[in-house]
KELO-86249 format. One record per residue (C-alpha): x, y, z; residue in three letters. Coordinates in nm, 3 decimals. Layout:
BEGIN
<atom c1="X" c2="Y" c3="Z" res="ALA"/>
...
This chain:
BEGIN
<atom c1="11.846" c2="6.486" c3="9.051" res="MET"/>
<atom c1="12.219" c2="6.321" c3="8.989" res="ALA"/>
<atom c1="12.284" c2="6.515" c3="8.666" res="VAL"/>
<atom c1="12.133" c2="6.886" c3="8.811" res="ALA"/>
<atom c1="12.373" c2="6.806" c3="9.122" res="ALA"/>
<atom c1="12.702" c2="6.691" c3="8.925" res="ALA"/>
<atom c1="12.634" c2="7.034" c3="8.733" res="SER"/>
<atom c1="12.616" c2="7.248" c3="9.004" res="VAL"/>
<atom c1="12.911" c2="7.106" c3="9.183" res="ARG"/>
<atom c1="13.055" c2="7.172" c3="8.844" res="SER"/>
<atom c1="12.947" c2="7.556" c3="8.807" res="LEU"/>
<atom c1="13.034" c2="7.611" c3="9.181" res="ALA"/>
<atom c1="13.429" c2="7.463" c3="9.167" res="GLY"/>
<atom c1="13.572" c2="7.778" c3="9.076" res="ASN"/>
<atom c1="13.471" c2="7.972" c3="9.368" res="ARG"/>
<atom c1="13.618" c2="8.287" c3="9.262" res="ARG"/>
<atom c1="13.459" c2="8.316" c3="8.913" res="MET"/>
<atom c1="13.113" c2="8.209" c3="9.110" res="PHE"/>
<atom c1="13.138" c2="8.471" c3="9.351" res="ALA"/>
<atom c1="13.198" c2="8.761" c3="9.080" res="MET"/>
<atom c1="12.928" c2="8.632" c3="8.849" res="ARG"/>
<atom c1="12.651" c2="8.623" c3="9.234" res="MET"/>
<atom c1="12.773" c2="8.988" c3="9.291" res="VAL"/>
<atom c1="12.689" c2="9.047" c3="8.880" res="ALA"/>
<atom c1="12.370" c2="8.897" c3="8.928" res="ASP"/>
<atom c1="12.294" c2="9.057" c3="9.270" res="VAL"/>
<atom c1="12.373" c2="9.395" c3="9.131" res="GLY"/>
<atom c1="12.196" c2="9.379" c3="8.843" res="ILE"/>
<atom c1="11.877" c2="9.322" c3="9.030" res="VAL"/>
<atom c1="11.940" c2="9.610" c3="9.223" res="LEU"/>
<atom c1="12.047" c2="9.875" c3="9.014" res="VAL"/>
<atom c1="11.758" c2="9.799" c3="8.746" res="GLU"/>
<atom c1="11.512" c2="9.839" c3="9.051" res="THR"/>
<atom c1="11.698" c2="10.174" c3="9.221" res="LEU"/>
<atom c1="11.719" c2="10.367" c3="8.925" res="LEU"/>
<atom c1="11.308" c2="10.354" c3="8.803" res="PRO"/>
<atom c1="11.266" c2="10.418" c3="9.162" res="VAL"/>
<atom c1="11.453" c2="10.716" c3="9.185" res="PHE"/>
<atom c1="11.319" c2="10.905" c3="8.865" res="LEU"/>
<atom c1="10.946" c2="10.806" c3="9.022" res="VAL"/>
<atom c1="11.039" c2="10.978" c3="9.317" res="ASP"/>
<atom c1="11.191" c2="11.270" c3="9.097" res="ARG"/>
<atom c1="10.832" c2="11.271" c3="8.934" res="PHE"/>
<atom c1="10.555" c2="11.170" c3="9.200" res="GLY"/>
<atom c1="10.463" c2="10.851" c3="8.978" res="SER"/>
<atom c1="10.464" c2="10.711" c3="8.619" res="VAL"/>
<atom c1="10.071" c2="10.635" c3="8.502" res="ALA"/>
<atom c1="9.963" c2="10.646" c3="8.927" res="GLY"/>
<atom c1="10.255" c2="10.436" c3="9.013" res="TRP"/>
<atom c1="10.482" c2="10.539" c3="9.278" res="THR"/>
<atom c1="10.852" c2="10.389" c3="9.307" res="GLY"/>
<atom c1="10.782" c2="10.105" c3="9.542" res="PRO"/>
<atom c1="10.468" c2="9.968" c3="9.354" res="GLU"/>
<atom c1="10.704" c2="9.978" c3="9.021" res="MET"/>
<atom c1="11.008" c2="9.827" c3="9.235" res="ALA"/>
<atom c1="10.683" c2="9.505" c3="9.300" res="LEU"/>
<atom c1="10.710" c2="9.452" c3="8.949" res="LEU"/>
<atom c1="11.071" c2="9.460" c3="8.915" res="ILE"/>
<atom c1="11.138" c2="9.218" c3="9.167" res="GLY"/>
<atom c1="10.877" c2="8.982" c3="9.062" res="THR"/>
<atom c1="11.013" c2="8.967" c3="8.695" res="ILE"/>
<atom c1="11.363" c2="8.949" c3="8.800" res="ARG"/>
<atom c1="11.255" c2="8.699" c3="9.059" res="ALA"/>
<atom c1="11.118" c2="8.492" c3="8.793" res="GLY"/>
<atom c1="11.358" c2="8.529" c3="8.481" res="GLU"/>
<atom c1="11.662" c2="8.439" c3="8.798" res="GLY"/>
<atom c1="11.465" c2="8.122" c3="8.859" res="LEU"/>
<atom c1="11.423" c2="8.048" c3="8.442" res="SER"/>
<atom c1="11.768" c2="8.060" c3="8.390" res="SER"/>
<atom c1="11.916" c2="7.853" c3="8.652" res="LEU"/>
<atom c1="11.821" c2="7.597" c3="8.382" res="ALA"/>
<atom c1="11.684" c2="7.756" c3="8.073" res="GLY"/>
<atom c1="12.033" c2="7.838" c3="7.937" res="ARG"/>
<atom c1="12.053" c2="7.509" c3="7.796" res="THR"/>
<atom c1="11.764" c2="7.549" c3="7.590" res="VAL"/>
<atom c1="11.819" c2="7.889" c3="7.473" res="ASP"/>
<atom c1="11.803" c2="7.885" c3="7.108" res="PRO"/>
<atom c1="12.157" c2="7.980" c3="6.979" res="PHE"/>
<atom c1="12.328" c2="7.770" c3="7.263" res="ARG"/>
<atom c1="12.082" c2="7.499" c3="7.149" res="PHE"/>
<atom c1="12.172" c2="7.513" c3="6.803" res="ALA"/>
<atom c1="12.574" c2="7.462" c3="6.870" res="THR"/>
<atom c1="12.464" c2="7.162" c3="7.009" res="VAL"/>
<atom c1="12.219" c2="7.080" c3="6.741" res="VAL"/>
<atom c1="12.467" c2="7.200" c3="6.463" res="ARG"/>
<atom c1="12.819" c2="6.926" c3="6.658" res="GLN"/>
<atom c1="12.573" c2="6.644" c3="6.655" res="GLY"/>
<atom c1="12.604" c2="6.698" c3="7.066" res="THR"/>
<atom c1="12.229" c2="6.632" c3="7.118" res="PHE"/>
<atom c1="12.260" c2="6.240" c3="6.978" res="ASP"/>
<atom c1="12.454" c2="6.176" c3="7.292" res="GLN"/>
<atom c1="12.135" c2="6.302" c3="7.463" res="VAL"/>
<atom c1="11.921" c2="6.054" c3="7.283" res="LEU"/>
<atom c1="12.097" c2="5.793" c3="7.363" res="THR"/>
<atom c1="12.027" c2="5.842" c3="7.760" res="ARG"/>
<atom c1="11.787" c2="5.655" c3="7.902" res="PRO"/>
<atom c1="11.541" c2="5.996" c3="8.056" res="VAL"/>
<atom c1="11.366" c2="6.246" c3="7.898" res="SER"/>
<atom c1="11.586" c2="6.460" c3="7.661" res="PRO"/>
<atom c1="11.418" c2="6.793" c3="7.772" res="LEU"/>
<atom c1="11.447" c2="6.679" c3="8.115" res="ALA"/>
<atom c1="11.801" c2="6.628" c3="8.016" res="TRP"/>
<atom c1="11.842" c2="6.953" c3="7.878" res="MET"/>
<atom c1="11.703" c2="7.158" c3="8.137" res="LEU"/>
<atom c1="11.944" c2="6.931" c3="8.440" res="THR"/>
<atom c1="12.231" c2="6.899" c3="8.293" res="SER"/>
<atom c1="12.341" c2="7.264" c3="8.251" res="GLY"/>
<atom c1="12.241" c2="7.427" c3="8.595" res="LEU"/>
<atom c1="12.396" c2="7.782" c3="8.644" res="GLU"/>
<atom c1="12.321" c2="7.846" c3="9.031" res="PRO"/>
<atom c1="12.470" c2="8.219" c3="9.033" res="ARG"/>
<atom c1="12.121" c2="8.210" c3="8.914" res="PHE"/>
<atom c1="11.962" c2="8.166" c3="9.196" res="ALA"/>
<atom c1="12.130" c2="8.475" c3="9.363" res="PHE"/>
<atom c1="11.931" c2="8.688" c3="9.096" res="ARG"/>
<atom c1="11.606" c2="8.522" c3="9.184" res="ALA"/>
<atom c1="11.686" c2="8.561" c3="9.565" res="VAL"/>
<atom c1="11.765" c2="8.923" c3="9.517" res="ALA"/>
<atom c1="11.447" c2="8.972" c3="9.314" res="GLY"/>
<atom c1="11.237" c2="8.796" c3="9.614" res="ALA"/>
<atom c1="11.460" c2="9.073" c3="9.831" res="GLY"/>
<atom c1="11.294" c2="9.362" c3="9.633" res="VAL"/>
<atom c1="10.971" c2="9.191" c3="9.645" res="MET"/>
<atom c1="10.923" c2="9.247" c3="10.006" res="ALA"/>
<atom c1="11.047" c2="9.553" c3="10.057" res="TRP"/>
<atom c1="10.838" c2="9.693" c3="9.778" res="ALA"/>
<atom c1="10.532" c2="9.491" c3="9.975" res="SER"/>
<atom c1="10.609" c2="9.690" c3="10.279" res="VAL"/>
<atom c1="10.677" c2="9.992" c3="10.152" res="ALA"/>
<atom c1="10.406" c2="9.997" c3="9.881" res="SER"/>
<atom c1="10.162" c2="9.900" c3="10.224" res="GLY"/>
<atom c1="10.069" c2="9.553" c3="10.086" res="VAL"/>
<atom c1="9.885" c2="9.368" c3="10.387" res="PRO"/>
<atom c1="10.139" c2="9.055" c3="10.365" res="LEU"/>
<atom c1="9.890" c2="8.771" c3="10.435" res="THR"/>
<atom c1="9.984" c2="8.447" c3="10.354" res="VAL"/>
<atom c1="9.706" c2="8.495" c3="10.045" res="ALA"/>
<atom c1="9.905" c2="8.752" c3="9.937" res="ASN"/>
<atom c1="10.257" c2="8.607" c3="9.967" res="VAL"/>
<atom c1="10.140" c2="8.344" c3="9.794" res="ALA"/>
<atom c1="9.985" c2="8.542" c3="9.522" res="VAL"/>
<atom c1="10.337" c2="8.710" c3="9.473" res="LEU"/>
<atom c1="10.523" c2="8.373" c3="9.471" res="ALA"/>
<atom c1="10.338" c2="8.249" c3="9.186" res="GLY"/>
<atom c1="10.379" c2="8.511" c3="9.057" res="ALA"/>
<atom c1="10.765" c2="8.493" c3="9.038" res="ALA"/>
<atom c1="10.660" c2="8.133" c3="8.956" res="LEU"/>
<atom c1="10.445" c2="8.162" c3="8.709" res="ALA"/>
<atom c1="10.685" c2="8.430" c3="8.486" res="ALA"/>
<atom c1="10.944" c2="8.176" c3="8.561" res="ALA"/>
<atom c1="10.729" c2="7.896" c3="8.370" res="VAL"/>
<atom c1="10.665" c2="8.155" c3="8.079" res="LEU"/>
<atom c1="10.971" c2="8.234" c3="8.012" res="ILE"/>
<atom c1="11.120" c2="7.884" c3="8.023" res="LEU"/>
<atom c1="10.799" c2="7.810" c3="7.787" res="SER"/>
<atom c1="10.963" c2="8.061" c3="7.568" res="ILE"/>
<atom c1="11.290" c2="7.927" c3="7.508" res="LEU"/>
<atom c1="11.143" c2="7.572" c3="7.461" res="VAL"/>
<atom c1="10.967" c2="7.694" c3="7.172" res="MET"/>
<atom c1="11.243" c2="7.865" c3="7.027" res="GLY"/>
<atom c1="11.476" c2="7.544" c3="7.084" res="ALA"/>
<atom c1="11.229" c2="7.360" c3="6.926" res="SER"/>
<atom c1="11.235" c2="7.544" c3="6.617" res="LEU"/>
<atom c1="11.618" c2="7.498" c3="6.607" res="THR"/>
<atom c1="11.533" c2="7.115" c3="6.516" res="PHE"/>
<atom c1="11.433" c2="7.243" c3="6.194" res="LEU"/>
<atom c1="11.629" c2="7.536" c3="6.103" res="THR"/>
<atom c1="11.960" c2="7.444" c3="6.277" res="VAL"/>
<atom c1="12.053" c2="7.812" c3="6.303" res="GLU"/>
<atom c1="11.920" c2="7.974" c3="6.662" res="GLY"/>
<atom c1="11.593" c2="8.194" c3="6.637" res="SER"/>
<atom c1="11.575" c2="8.554" c3="6.768" res="ASP"/>
<atom c1="11.219" c2="8.526" c3="6.783" res="VAL"/>
<atom c1="11.232" c2="8.330" c3="7.141" res="ALA"/>
<atom c1="11.487" c2="8.566" c3="7.290" res="ASN"/>
<atom c1="11.307" c2="8.870" c3="7.166" res="VAL"/>
<atom c1="10.952" c2="8.722" c3="7.328" res="PHE"/>
<atom c1="11.174" c2="8.639" c3="7.620" res="ALA"/>
<atom c1="11.376" c2="8.917" c3="7.688" res="ASN"/>
<atom c1="11.120" c2="9.189" c3="7.567" res="GLY"/>
<atom c1="10.875" c2="9.021" c3="7.797" res="ALA"/>
<atom c1="11.137" c2="9.090" c3="8.095" res="VAL"/>
<atom c1="11.148" c2="9.428" c3="8.031" res="GLY"/>
<atom c1="10.821" c2="9.535" c3="7.932" res="LEU"/>
<atom c1="10.684" c2="9.413" c3="8.260" res="SER"/>
<atom c1="10.925" c2="9.593" c3="8.522" res="SER"/>
<atom c1="10.644" c2="9.860" c3="8.409" res="PHE"/>
<atom c1="10.289" c2="9.923" c3="8.479" res="PRO"/>
<atom c1="10.087" c2="9.820" c3="8.215" res="LEU"/>
<atom c1="9.929" c2="10.144" c3="8.222" res="ASP"/>
<atom c1="10.163" c2="10.343" c3="8.054" res="VAL"/>
<atom c1="10.159" c2="10.078" c3="7.721" res="TYR"/>
<atom c1="9.858" c2="10.113" c3="7.416" res="GLY"/>
<atom c1="9.558" c2="9.871" c3="7.440" res="SER"/>
<atom c1="9.698" c2="9.655" c3="7.144" res="ALA"/>
<atom c1="10.027" c2="9.620" c3="7.370" res="LEU"/>
<atom c1="9.854" c2="9.548" c3="7.689" res="ARG"/>
<atom c1="9.608" c2="9.295" c3="7.494" res="LEU"/>
<atom c1="9.917" c2="9.089" c3="7.380" res="THR"/>
<atom c1="10.158" c2="9.048" c3="7.682" res="PHE"/>
<atom c1="9.800" c2="8.931" c3="7.869" res="THR"/>
<atom c1="9.638" c2="8.686" c3="7.629" res="PHE"/>
<atom c1="9.924" c2="8.633" c3="7.371" res="VAL"/>
<atom c1="10.212" c2="8.634" c3="7.529" res="VAL"/>
<atom c1="10.095" c2="8.646" c3="7.876" res="PRO"/>
<atom c1="10.395" c2="8.794" c3="8.062" res="ILE"/>
<atom c1="10.132" c2="9.090" c3="8.232" res="GLY"/>
<atom c1="9.901" c2="8.788" c3="8.333" res="LEU"/>
<atom c1="10.181" c2="8.672" c3="8.552" res="CYS"/>
<atom c1="10.326" c2="8.950" c3="8.709" res="VAL"/>
<atom c1="10.115" c2="9.285" c3="8.624" res="TYR"/>
<atom c1="9.795" c2="9.119" c3="8.738" res="VAL"/>
<atom c1="9.872" c2="8.919" c3="9.018" res="PRO"/>
<atom c1="10.060" c2="9.283" c3="9.121" res="VAL"/>
<atom c1="9.760" c2="9.458" c3="9.076" res="LEU"/>
<atom c1="9.595" c2="9.220" c3="9.302" res="PHE"/>
<atom c1="9.761" c2="9.225" c3="9.570" res="VAL"/>
<atom c1="9.789" c2="9.611" c3="9.573" res="LEU"/>
<atom c1="9.423" c2="9.641" c3="9.551" res="GLY"/>
<atom c1="9.425" c2="9.841" c3="9.246" res="ARG"/>
<atom c1="9.218" c2="9.842" c3="8.896" res="ASP"/>
<atom c1="9.356" c2="9.796" c3="8.565" res="GLY"/>
<atom c1="9.355" c2="9.985" c3="8.248" res="PRO"/>
<atom c1="9.044" c2="9.839" c3="8.104" res="GLY"/>
<atom c1="8.947" c2="9.445" c3="8.080" res="ILE"/>
<atom c1="9.315" c2="9.371" c3="8.216" res="VAL"/>
<atom c1="9.257" c2="9.401" c3="8.572" res="GLY"/>
<atom c1="9.286" c2="9.153" c3="8.944" res="PRO"/>
<atom c1="8.951" c2="8.966" c3="8.806" res="GLY"/>
<atom c1="9.145" c2="8.798" c3="8.552" res="LEU"/>
<atom c1="9.398" c2="8.627" c3="8.835" res="LEU"/>
<atom c1="9.193" c2="8.290" c3="8.804" res="PRO"/>
<atom c1="9.291" c2="8.235" c3="8.474" res="ALA"/>
<atom c1="9.631" c2="8.233" c3="8.542" res="LEU"/>
<atom c1="9.702" c2="7.878" c3="8.615" res="PRO"/>
<atom c1="9.446" c2="7.780" c3="8.285" res="VAL"/>
<atom c1="9.666" c2="8.006" c3="8.094" res="VAL"/>
<atom c1="9.980" c2="7.924" c3="8.223" res="LEU"/>
<atom c1="9.927" c2="7.535" c3="8.129" res="ALA"/>
<atom c1="9.784" c2="7.580" c3="7.812" res="THR"/>
<atom c1="10.131" c2="7.734" c3="7.709" res="VAL"/>
<atom c1="10.376" c2="7.510" c3="7.948" res="VAL"/>
<atom c1="10.098" c2="7.224" c3="7.665" res="GLY"/>
<atom c1="10.224" c2="7.420" c3="7.378" res="LEU"/>
<atom c1="10.570" c2="7.437" c3="7.428" res="ALA"/>
<atom c1="10.557" c2="7.008" c3="7.522" res="GLY"/>
<atom c1="10.387" c2="6.988" c3="7.204" res="LEU"/>
<atom c1="10.632" c2="7.176" c3="7.012" res="ALA"/>
<atom c1="10.947" c2="6.999" c3="7.168" res="TRP"/>
<atom c1="10.761" c2="6.678" c3="7.070" res="ARG"/>
<atom c1="10.705" c2="6.800" c3="6.681" res="ALA"/>
<atom c1="11.061" c2="6.930" c3="6.621" res="GLY"/>
<atom c1="11.194" c2="6.646" c3="6.803" res="LEU"/>
<atom c1="11.027" c2="6.370" c3="6.550" res="ARG"/>
<atom c1="11.160" c2="6.586" c3="6.249" res="ARG"/>
<atom c1="11.523" c2="6.623" c3="6.400" res="TYR"/>
<atom c1="11.845" c2="6.459" c3="6.189" res="THR"/>
<atom c1="12.180" c2="6.447" c3="6.304" res="SER"/>
<atom c1="12.392" c2="6.705" c3="6.174" res="THR"/>
<atom c1="12.713" c2="6.594" c3="6.338" res="GLY"/>
<atom c1="12.988" c2="6.452" c3="6.222" res="SER"/>
């Protein structure tokens, strides 16, 4: 906690730069929400989804992305590759804390909290505009969806950082899956083919984290086997992904050899 607090104070020190980044992150979420909403309003619907319903998907994934970016930037494979190449990671290993916990808390970027807040605001507006009853259950499902998306993205980045222990160079694979998952889940899975739907529901389960919970609160049926009935599987699948990320990190750490000078 002390490391996290020090990181936040350091990043928030330059108030002007912090404010500019905050406005930029909030603006990104709003623009990415408004464009699809206006587009759907022009043509009526996309695969039967209205503008506010699509905005609910966008708000959920952007809230999750903002939460993951708070700590996940330090384990971004390309940033982490620099830490490994320069031998800076050797210093992390000398500290009396978990190396992964240190990496996740030492480089917090508080501006991304505003992206999460903006996403949550979009979720709230879209829920009302879509006629979602704001019951305790629905609010809990949507909040859990944003948190699940954050955990999934962070787990993907940790897996990518683990691969960096072996390759030394950052890998595009983790970023492709993380960024691709964010972009893909901004649209209903109804618009994709069955192979892509199944891949991003059961292999890289971003659909299970975002699309399925939104189906549940909207009272909609999904395409094929991808429907609201899969919601109870979310904690199990997410725990499996987190476990795999932890195993990958420990495996990479065991094979790490210093590359610093």
